[in-house]
MARFI-88055 format. One line per 2 residues: number of its first residue (from 1); their letters; for each residue x, z, y of C-alpha. Coordinates in pm, 1 decimal. Example, Ala and Ser with C-alpha at 12.3 -4.5 7.8 and 13.67 -1.06 7.14 Angstrom:
! MARFI-88055
1	AS	1230.0/780.0/-450.0; 1367.0/714.0/-106.0
***
This chain:
! MARFI-88055
1	XX	5250.8/-1612.0/2214.3; 5311.9/-1673.7/1804.0
3	XX	5037.4/-1752.4/1656.4; 4970.2/-1735.3/1286.7
5	XX	4642.1/-1859.9/1123.0; 4496.0/-1662.1/826.5
7	XX	4256.0/-1756.9/488.0; 4075.9/-1480.1/670.7
9	XX	3925.1/-1710.4/968.9; 4154.3/-1541.3/1268.0
11	XX	4471.0/-1568.5/1390.3; 4733.4/-1288.3/1408.4
13	XX	4819.3/-1319.5/1745.7; 5156.4/-1175.2/1860.9
15	XX	5388.6/-1145.7/2216.6; 5758.5/-1061.9/2191.6
17	XX	5805.0/-940.6/2523.5; 6095.3/-893.7/2673.5
19	XX	6285.6/-800.2/2315.6; 6037.5/-773.5/2036.9
21	XX	6188.9/-996.8/1715.3; 6091.1/-1021.6/1334.3
23	XX	6287.9/-931.7/1055.1; 6231.3/-1093.2/679.4
25	XX	6467.2/-898.0/473.5; 6544.5/-1024.7/116.7
27	XX	6539.7/-1325.7/-82.1; 6170.7/-1549.4/-56.7
29	XX	5910.1/-1487.1/-149.5; 5837.2/-1427.4/-523.3
31	XX	6241.3/-1413.0/-517.8; 6201.0/-1031.9/-426.0
33	XX	6142.0/-823.4/-681.5; 6194.3/-453.0/-458.0
35	XX	6076.4/-329.2/-152.0; 6242.9/-372.0/90.0
37	XX	6432.1/-23.1/288.0; 6332.0/173.8/489.0
39	XX	6185.8/92.5/806.0; 6499.1/-1.8/1070.4
41	XX	6602.4/100.5/1420.6; 6299.4/60.1/1745.2
43	XX	6060.4/-103.4/1463.1; 5675.9/-37.0/1476.6
45	XX	5556.7/-258.0/1266.2; 5609.5/-284.8/878.8
47	XX	5380.9/-566.1/648.8; 5472.7/-627.5/275.0
49	XX	5333.8/-973.3/124.8; 5266.4/-911.4/-260.1
51	XX	5281.8/-1283.1/-505.7; 5286.7/-1275.9/-886.8
53	XX	5410.8/-953.1/-828.6; 5707.9/-1033.7/-611.2
55	XX	5697.2/-870.3/-243.4; 5899.4/-961.9/42.3
57	XX	5872.5/-750.9/431.0; 5811.9/-850.8/781.4
59	XX	5963.8/-620.6/1022.6; 5810.2/-586.3/1353.5
61	XX	6076.9/-431.2/1563.7; 6075.3/-392.5/2001.4
63	XX	6332.6/-176.2/2158.1; 6184.6/-200.9/2442.0
65	XX	5828.0/-217.0/2399.0; 5679.4/-451.4/2618.8
67	XX	5544.9/-652.3/2307.3; 5166.1/-671.2/2196.1
69	XX	5007.7/-845.4/1926.0; 4567.3/-847.8/1818.0
71	XX	4383.9/-1035.2/1542.7; 4091.3/-1339.8/1666.0
73	XX	3910.8/-1509.3/1509.5; 4072.3/-1882.1/1554.3
75	XX	3712.5/-2055.7/1623.7; 3736.8/-1820.2/1951.0
77	XX	4137.7/-1838.2/2071.7; 4080.5/-2085.2/2407.7
79	XX	3801.0/-1850.5/2540.7; 3974.7/-1563.9/2402.5
81	XX	4181.6/-1352.2/2799.1; 4467.7/-1385.9/2680.5
83	XX	4456.0/-1776.9/2718.6; 4165.8/-1850.0/2879.0
85	XX	4377.6/-1832.6/3192.8; 4714.3/-1987.0/3055.3
87	XX	4854.7/-2310.0/3274.2; 5036.3/-2635.4/3042.3
89	XX	5343.1/-2566.8/2815.3; 5641.6/-2726.0/2989.3
91	XX	5720.8/-2864.0/2650.0; 5366.4/-2994.9/2543.3
93	XX	5172.1/-3359.0/2652.2; 4951.1/-3153.8/3042.6
95	XX	5260.2/-3088.0/3174.9; 5337.2/-3371.7/3446.6
97	XX	5437.1/-3348.5/3772.0; 5014.4/-3338.9/3908.6
99	XX	5019.2/-3018.8/3767.1; 5240.2/-2934.4/3942.1
101	XX	5123.5/-3098.0/4268.2; 4729.0/-3018.9/4182.1
103	XX	4851.0/-2702.2/4101.2; 5078.7/-2579.8/4463.3
105	XX	4849.8/-2786.6/4700.1; 4833.2/-2547.3/5033.6
107	XX	5007.5/-2306.9/4839.5; 5225.7/-2106.7/5143.6
109	XX	5422.8/-1879.4/4839.7; 5747.8/-1953.8/4781.7
111	XX	5857.6/-2192.1/4451.4; 6035.0/-1909.3/4288.7
113	XX	5780.0/-1693.3/4253.2; 5498.2/-1980.8/4197.8
115	XX	5638.1/-2110.5/3850.9; 5730.3/-1789.8/3705.2
117	XX	5277.3/-1791.1/3750.4; 5170.7/-1792.1/3444.1
119	XX	4807.8/-1941.5/3554.1; 5032.7/-2235.1/3655.3
121	XX	5299.6/-2310.7/3385.4; 5276.4/-2133.1/3032.1
123	XX	5608.5/-1985.9/2938.9; 5864.7/-2062.9/3134.5
125	XX	6081.4/-1746.4/3252.2; 6297.9/-1641.7/3571.1
127	XX	6652.5/-1769.6/3384.7; 6455.4/-2093.6/3298.7
129	XX	6357.9/-2114.4/3642.0; 6643.3/-2071.0/3854.6
131	XX	6841.0/-2331.9/3584.3; 6536.7/-2546.5/3717.2
133	XX	6554.9/-2555.5/4040.4; 6932.0/-2560.3/4063.0
135	XX	6959.8/-2899.3/3867.9; 6626.5/-3082.2/4083.5
137	XX	6813.0/-2951.0/4396.1; 6501.1/-2727.2/4502.0
139	XX	6524.3/-2431.9/4717.8; 6394.8/-2070.5/4619.9
141	XX	6278.3/-2029.2/4945.7; 6115.3/-2275.1/5045.6
143	XX	5650.6/-2322.5/4991.4; 5561.0/-2476.1/4704.2
145	XX	5327.2/-2636.7/4919.3; 5549.4/-2852.0/5085.0
147	XX	5806.9/-3011.2/4840.2; 5699.3/-3324.4/4812.0
149	XX	5614.1/-3471.7/4464.0; 5905.7/-3721.8/4438.8
151	XX	6120.3/-3386.0/4428.4; 5824.8/-3246.1/4140.0
153	XX	5852.7/-3533.3/3934.2; 6234.9/-3450.1/3935.2
155	XX	6149.6/-3075.5/3882.2; 5938.1/-3148.7/3591.2
157	XX	6186.9/-3346.9/3392.5; 6471.7/-3084.7/3493.6
159	XX	6248.2/-2815.2/3419.0; 6182.1/-2966.0/2995.2
161	XX	6539.8/-3068.0/3002.1; 6635.9/-2659.6/3021.0
163	XX	6374.8/-2558.7/2770.1; 6512.4/-2825.5/2577.2
165	XX	6908.2/-2720.3/2644.4; 6832.8/-2413.7/2544.4
167	XX	6704.3/-2482.2/2204.4; 6958.5/-2670.5/2126.8
169	XX	7204.5/-2417.0/2184.3; 6999.4/-2084.4/2040.6
171	XX	6845.0/-1959.7/2342.2; 7053.8/-1725.2/2608.7
173	XX	7167.8/-1341.2/2522.2; 7225.8/-1148.2/2739.6
175	XX	7130.2/-835.7/2557.3; 6905.9/-837.3/2284.8
177	XX	6815.9/-1182.1/2157.2; 6910.2/-1331.4/1875.7
179	XX	6771.5/-1625.4/1699.7; 6566.5/-1673.5/1419.6
181	XX	6910.4/-1676.0/1177.2; 6999.8/-1366.1/1422.4
183	XX	7267.6/-1538.5/1527.2; 7349.3/-1482.0/1947.1
185	XX	7261.9/-1792.4/2174.6; 7509.7/-1973.5/2322.7
187	XX	7270.5/-2083.3/2659.9; 7399.2/-1803.2/2825.7
189	XX	7770.4/-2000.4/2821.0; 7619.8/-2330.6/3084.7
191	XX	7405.5/-2054.7/3342.4; 7515.7/-2263.7/3680.3
193	XX	7405.0/-1991.8/3871.9; 7250.5/-1712.6/3676.4
195	XX	7369.8/-1373.5/3668.5; 7662.0/-1583.0/3847.8
197	XX	7642.0/-1451.4/4223.8; 7940.3/-1491.2/4402.7
199	XX	8117.6/-1763.9/4241.1; 8178.3/-2148.6/4350.6
201	XX	7918.8/-2308.2/4233.0; 8023.7/-2614.1/3986.0
203	XX	7835.4/-2886.3/4134.9; 8142.1/-3168.8/4249.6
205	XX	8230.1/-3186.1/4540.2; 8073.0/-2832.7/4665.4
207	XX	8201.4/-2548.9/4820.9; 7943.0/-2315.3/4843.2
209	XX	7903.9/-2022.2/4634.6; 7594.7/-1875.0/4416.3
211	XX	7389.4/-1634.8/4649.2; 7159.0/-1372.3/4420.3
213	XX	6816.3/-1258.7/4655.3; 6543.4/-1094.5/4515.8
215	XX	6156.0/-1285.9/4524.4; 5840.5/-1089.3/4371.5
217	XX	6126.9/-826.3/4236.6; 6297.1/-1065.8/4050.7
219	XX	6682.6/-1160.2/4059.2; 6684.7/-1556.7/4212.5
221	XX	7093.2/-1711.3/4183.8; 7054.5/-2043.6/4322.3
223	XX	7340.4/-2259.0/4583.1; 7218.3/-2231.4/4956.7
225	XX	7472.7/-2546.8/5018.9; 7331.1/-2755.9/4734.5
227	XX	6922.9/-2638.3/4710.3; 6838.8/-2678.2/5094.1
229	X	6484.7/-2621.8/5230.7
***
């Protein structure tokens, strides 16, 4: 979610879904003389901000329409249904190996699908779960409750590493994603397993080949040689 507090005591909350993006047209507010042209392709929301007679336009486009937004009373955000059941953010201080140990205790569901459960960790997507499990050398097919605390400590660290590496590379552009300046991300060129079905594992000394399976309706990529159960 993106949270934008307003002077009204409300917060404008948006979720970009798979393909949502905001576009700011014109120069900085106060320097833009005329409203921007008509809405662009797939644009569903257009806002015009005016100050001292100058205006700029903020547009929201979403080709696949999975995104959504709403106004929520700021004081009630934590109890709102969109947020009440979310787990900790993986780059936040509340996320730790203990988070996973407690959440996975006795859990028979495989660890790949479990990590995509936003009630356990909020914000992890399919690409980054695949990459993190590979770096941690954990099989995506193992039951979450069967993974040792030591391995979960390693996993916690590499989840943060993968996300920070992706942020530093500007994200992953597969189809529609663009970063804040409108350019492509480059982390897709550093994928170890995601999207590399049938290609050799990149780990030194490993003769394995990346395999693709389907878990919970999502593609999982991993190296069966490196990521043993």
